[in-house]
N, C-alpha and C positions, 0 to 999 in steps of 0.2 A: 208631589213626591220629592222633588228637588228641595223644596222649602223645608220638608220634614228632615232631610238629611243635613241641611245646614244648621237647623235648630239643634239637632242631636250633637253635631260637632261642636257647637258653641257651648252646650251644657257639658259635654265631656271635657272640654278645655277648661271651663270654669271650675269643674269639680277637681280637676288636676291641680289647678292653681291654689285652691282652697286646701286640698291635702298636703300640698308642699309647704304652704304657709303655716298650717296648724300642726302638721305632723300626721302621719297616717295613724288613726286610732287602733288599727290592728297591730301596728308595730310600736305601740306607745312605750313600752319598756325596753330597756337594754337586756343583755344576757342575764341569766341567774347570777345574783350578787350575794356571795356568802357573808360579806360584811353586813349587808341589809338583813340577811337571815339571822345573823348572830344578834343583832340589835333587836329584831322582832322576838326572837327566842327568849332572850334575857328579859325583855320588858313586858312580853305578853304571855308567852307560853309558861314561864316560870311561876306565873300567878297560880296556876293549877298543878304544875309539875315540879313539886318540891316534896321532900320526904314526908311531911305532915299534911300535905294537901290531898284533895280528892283524886287528882290524876297520878298521884305517886311520883317518886323521883324519876326524872328522865334527863339524861344528858347525851350528848353526841356519842360518847364512848360505850354507851350501853349496847350498841349494835355495830356490826360491821357495815362497810359501804354497801355490800350486796343486800344485806338485811334492810337497810334504810331504803334502798332503791325499791325493794319488793314491797315495803310497808306503804310507800306512796304509790307505786304503780298499781297495786291491787286495790287501792282506796281504803286500806285498813284504817287509816286515820279518820275516815268519815264515820265508821262504826263506833269510834271511841267518843266522839263528841257530837251531840245532836245539832247544836247551833253553830257549828264550825264555819259555815258560810256567812254567818252574820258577824263573826269575830274577825275573819281574815278574808282578804281578797284572794283570787286565784294567783295573782302576782306574789302576794305575801307568801303563800305556800310554796311557791317555786323557789323563792329566796331562802326560806327556812330549810327546805329540802336540800338545797345546794350546801348550806351551812353544815347541816347534820352529815352528809355524805363526806364532805371534805374534812371533817374533824371526827370521823368515826374511829372506832377502836383500832382498825387495821390501816388507817390513813397515815400519810407522812407526818401529819400534825394533829395527833389525837388531842381532844380537849374535853374537859368536864363541864365547863360553863357553869360553874357553881357559884 
């Protein structure tokens, strides 16, 4: 029993050292970054969300902050695009959401991203 406890302590210590050295994968990304979101939106979302494209014209000022929050919290974006999970990571979507909310129609910095 004593040997088992020592082995478990060594394994726990080793795992801690590895997580510190490599970074905790559960905490891999920093806070939502609207600059990353803008980059992703302009370079990837606008491929479909343009006036003459299949997704129609969409910009941050199309909705209020509350509407964007609702759109993402209720998963409405998932119904709009079948292969969304293949196009964007969960982190990408968090950054895009932050960008859209911070530049919504009723924000301090409304933006068209045209």
